[in-house]
C-alpha positions as a Markdown table, in Angstrom:
| # | Residue | x | y | z |
|---|---|---|---|---|
| 1 | Unk | 66.5 | -46.6 | -82.9 |
| 2 | Unk | 64.1 | -46.0 | -80.1 |
| 3 | Unk | 64.5 | -47.5 | -76.6 |
| 4 | Unk | 61.1 | -49.3 | -77.1 |
| 5 | Unk | 62.5 | -51.2 | -80.3 |
| 6 | Unk | 65.6 | -52.1 | -78.6 |
| 7 | Unk | 63.6 | -53.6 | -75.7 |
| 8 | Unk | 61.3 | -55.5 | -78.1 |
| 9 | Unk | 64.5 | -56.8 | -79.8 |
| 10 | Unk | 65.9 | -58.0 | -76.3 |
| 11 | Unk | 62.4 | -59.7 | -75.6 |
| 12 | Unk | 62.5 | -61.5 | -79.1 |
| 13 | Unk | 66.1 | -62.7 | -78.2 |
| 14 | Unk | 65.1 | -64.0 | -74.8 |
| 15 | Unk | 62.1 | -65.8 | -76.5 |
| 16 | Unk | 64.5 | -67.4 | -78.9 |
| 17 | Unk | 66.7 | -68.5 | -76.4 |
| 18 | Unk | 64.0 | -70.3 | -74.2 |
| 19 | Unk | 62.6 | -72.0 | -77.3 |
| 20 | Unk | 66.1 | -73.2 | -78.4 |
| 21 | Unk | 66.9 | -74.6 | -75.0 |
| 22 | Unk | 63.5 | -76.3 | -74.5 |
| 23 | Unk | 62.7 | -79.8 | -75.7 |
| 24 | Unk | 59.0 | -78.5 | -76.0 |
| 25 | Unk | 57.0 | -75.1 | -75.7 |
| 26 | Unk | 53.2 | -75.6 | -75.1 |
| 27 | Unk | 50.9 | -72.7 | -76.4 |
| 28 | Unk | 47.6 | -72.6 | -74.3 |
| 29 | Unk | 44.6 | -70.1 | -73.9 |
| 30 | Unk | 44.7 | -68.7 | -70.6 |
| 31 | Unk | 41.4 | -66.9 | -70.6 |
| 32 | Unk | 39.8 | -65.6 | -67.4 |
| 33 | Unk | 42.2 | -67.3 | -65.0 |
| 34 | Unk | 42.2 | -66.0 | -61.6 |
| 35 | Unk | 45.5 | -64.9 | -59.7 |
| 36 | Unk | 45.1 | -67.9 | -57.6 |
| 37 | Unk | 44.9 | -70.4 | -60.4 |
| 38 | Unk | 47.7 | -69.0 | -62.3 |
| 39 | Unk | 49.9 | -69.0 | -59.0 |
| 40 | Unk | 49.0 | -72.7 | -58.5 |
| 41 | Unk | 49.7 | -73.6 | -62.2 |
| 42 | Unk | 53.2 | -71.7 | -62.1 |
| 43 | Unk | 54.0 | -73.8 | -58.8 |
| 44 | Unk | 53.1 | -77.0 | -60.7 |
| 45 | Unk | 55.3 | -76.2 | -63.8 |
| 46 | Unk | 58.1 | -74.9 | -61.5 |
| 47 | Unk | 58.1 | -78.4 | -59.7 |
| 48 | Unk | 58.5 | -80.0 | -63.1 |
| 49 | Unk | 61.3 | -77.6 | -64.0 |
| 50 | Unk | 59.1 | -75.9 | -66.6 |
| 51 | Unk | 58.4 | -72.1 | -67.2 |
| 52 | Unk | 55.1 | -70.5 | -67.6 |
| 53 | Unk | 55.4 | -67.0 | -69.2 |
| 54 | Unk | 53.1 | -64.6 | -71.1 |
| 55 | Unk | 54.6 | -62.9 | -73.9 |
| 56 | Unk | 53.0 | -60.6 | -76.5 |
| 57 | Unk | 52.0 | -62.9 | -79.5 |
| 58 | Unk | 53.7 | -60.6 | -82.1 |
| 59 | Unk | 57.1 | -60.9 | -80.3 |
| 60 | Unk | 56.7 | -64.7 | -80.0 |
| 61 | Unk | 55.6 | -64.8 | -83.7 |
| 62 | Unk | 58.7 | -62.9 | -84.7 |
| 63 | Unk | 60.9 | -65.1 | -82.5 |
| 64 | Unk | 59.6 | -68.3 | -84.3 |
| 65 | Unk | 60.0 | -66.5 | -87.8 |
| 66 | Unk | 63.8 | -65.9 | -86.9 |
| 67 | Unk | 64.0 | -69.6 | -85.7 |
| 68 | Unk | 62.6 | -70.4 | -89.3 |
| 69 | Unk | 59.1 | -71.7 | -88.0 |
| 70 | Unk | 55.9 | -70.4 | -89.4 |
| 71 | Unk | 53.5 | -73.1 | -88.4 |
| 72 | Unk | 52.1 | -71.1 | -85.4 |
| 73 | Unk | 50.9 | -68.1 | -87.1 |
| 74 | Unk | 47.3 | -69.1 | -86.6 |
| 75 | Unk | 47.7 | -70.0 | -82.9 |
| 76 | Unk | 49.3 | -66.7 | -82.0 |
| 77 | Unk | 46.2 | -64.7 | -81.3 |
| 78 | Unk | 44.1 | -64.0 | -78.4 |
| 79 | Unk | 45.4 | -64.7 | -74.6 |
| 80 | Unk | 48.3 | -67.1 | -75.1 |
| 81 | Unk | 50.4 | -68.5 | -72.3 |
| 82 | Unk | 53.6 | -70.3 | -73.1 |
| 83 | Unk | 55.3 | -73.2 | -71.3 |
| 84 | Unk | 59.0 | -73.8 | -72.0 |
| 85 | Unk | 59.7 | -77.4 | -70.8 |
| 86 | Unk | 63.0 | -79.4 | -70.5 |
| 87 | Unk | 61.2 | -82.6 | -71.8 |
| 88 | Unk | 58.6 | -83.5 | -74.5 |
| 89 | Unk | 55.6 | -84.3 | -72.4 |
| 90 | Unk | 55.7 | -82.8 | -68.9 |
| 91 | Unk | 54.1 | -79.4 | -69.9 |
| 92 | Unk | 51.2 | -81.2 | -71.7 |
| 93 | Unk | 50.7 | -83.4 | -68.8 |
| 94 | Unk | 50.6 | -80.8 | -66.3 |
| 95 | Unk | 48.0 | -78.9 | -68.0 |
| 96 | Unk | 45.7 | -81.9 | -68.7 |
| 97 | Unk | 46.1 | -83.0 | -65.1 |
| 98 | Unk | 45.1 | -79.5 | -63.8 |
| 99 | Unk | 42.0 | -79.5 | -65.9 |
| 100 | Unk | 41.2 | -82.9 | -64.8 |
| 101 | Unk | 41.8 | -82.1 | -61.2 |
| 102 | Unk | 39.8 | -78.6 | -61.4 |
| 103 | Unk | 37.1 | -78.9 | -63.7 |
| 104 | Unk | 36.5 | -75.2 | -63.8 |
| 105 | Unk | 39.7 | -74.9 | -65.7 |
| 106 | Unk | 38.5 | -76.8 | -68.6 |
| 107 | Unk | 37.2 | -73.6 | -70.2 |
| 108 | Unk | 39.9 | -71.3 | -69.1 |
| 109 | Unk | 43.1 | -73.3 | -69.9 |
| 110 | Unk | 43.0 | -74.8 | -73.4 |
| 111 | Unk | 46.0 | -76.2 | -75.1 |
| 112 | Unk | 46.3 | -74.8 | -78.7 |
| 113 | Unk | 49.5 | -76.3 | -80.2 |
| 114 | Unk | 53.2 | -77.2 | -79.2 |
| 115 | Unk | 56.5 | -77.2 | -80.5 |
| 116 | Unk | 58.2 | -80.5 | -79.7 |
| 117 | Unk | 61.5 | -81.6 | -81.3 |
| 118 | Unk | 61.5 | -78.9 | -83.8 |
| 119 | Unk | 58.0 | -79.7 | -85.1 |
| 120 | Unk | 54.5 | -78.4 | -84.9 |
| 121 | Unk | 51.9 | -80.4 | -82.9 |
| 122 | Unk | 48.3 | -79.4 | -83.0 |
| 123 | Unk | 46.0 | -79.6 | -80.2 |
| 124 | Unk | 45.0 | -83.2 | -80.5 |
| 125 | Unk | 48.6 | -84.2 | -80.5 |
| 126 | Unk | 49.0 | -82.1 | -77.4 |
| 127 | Unk | 46.5 | -84.3 | -75.8 |
| 128 | Unk | 48.2 | -87.5 | -76.9 |
| 129 | Unk | 51.3 | -86.1 | -75.6 |
| 130 | Unk | 49.8 | -85.6 | -72.0 |
| 131 | Unk | 48.8 | -89.3 | -72.1 |
| 132 | Unk | 52.4 | -90.6 | -72.4 |
| 133 | Unk | 54.0 | -91.3 | -69.0 |
| 134 | Unk | 56.9 | -89.4 | -67.9 |
| 135 | Unk | 60.4 | -90.8 | -68.5 |
| 136 | Unk | 61.0 | -92.0 | -65.0 |
| 137 | Unk | 57.8 | -94.2 | -65.2 |
| 138 | Unk | 58.8 | -95.7 | -68.5 |
| 139 | Unk | 62.1 | -96.6 | -67.1 |
| 140 | Unk | 60.6 | -98.1 | -64.1 |
| 141 | Unk | 58.2 | -100.4 | -66.3 |
| 142 | Unk | 61.2 | -101.2 | -68.5 |
| 143 | Unk | 63.1 | -102.4 | -65.6 |
| 144 | Unk | 60.2 | -104.2 | -64.2 |
| 145 | Unk | 59.9 | -106.2 | -67.4 |
| 146 | Unk | 63.7 | -107.1 | -67.5 |
| 147 | Unk | 63.6 | -108.0 | -63.7 |
| 148 | Unk | 60.4 | -110.1 | -64.0 |
| 149 | Unk | 62.0 | -113.3 | -65.9 |
| 150 | Unk | 65.2 | -113.4 | -63.5 |
| 151 | Unk | 62.7 | -113.2 | -60.5 |
| 152 | Unk | 60.6 | -116.1 | -61.9 |
| 153 | Unk | 63.9 | -118.1 | -62.6 |
| 154 | Unk | 65.0 | -117.6 | -58.9 |
| 155 | Unk | 61.3 | -118.6 | -57.7 |
| 156 | Unk | 61.6 | -121.7 | -59.6 |
| 157 | Unk | 65.0 | -122.6 | -58.6 |
| 158 | Unk | 64.2 | -122.0 | -55.1 |
| 159 | Unk | 61.1 | -124.3 | -55.2 |
| 160 | Unk | 63.2 | -127.0 | -56.9 |
| 161 | Unk | 65.9 | -126.7 | -54.1 |
| 162 | Unk | 63.3 | -126.7 | -51.6 |
| 163 | Unk | 61.8 | -130.2 | -52.6 |
| 164 | Unk | 62.9 | -133.2 | -50.7 |
| 165 | Unk | 63.4 | -136.3 | -52.6 |
């Protein structure tokens, strides 16, 4: 076998490993992004423990096929960036926030689909995932809801104790 074939097999194995280790993989069009914009995006993804990579679509298609996933065939054409994430929502949220903060990115960075929890998610689903708060925010809200009745009870008991008969 040729050295080129072996190199491609190694890249396919690398992609399969990244897909298997990630809770979500976001596919996005990255047409006409400048180096500065890509560098900024990579930094945002790195801060969230995500990895932004660009691979050949045919190699990613092969990796998905070897994992038994064929839903991405239509999305694997054109300039495609891949974001490998340790959770379900961070990649989608970072893309949505970047587009919101920099309107010039709206035409350049467009989510195509995602692979979340072993399932295909279309572009509309990616937008819905982006709207879900992070795990930490959801936990903080839950703690606040659990703490509110106890705080109210303490306030009422304090008010009763403070009354002079």
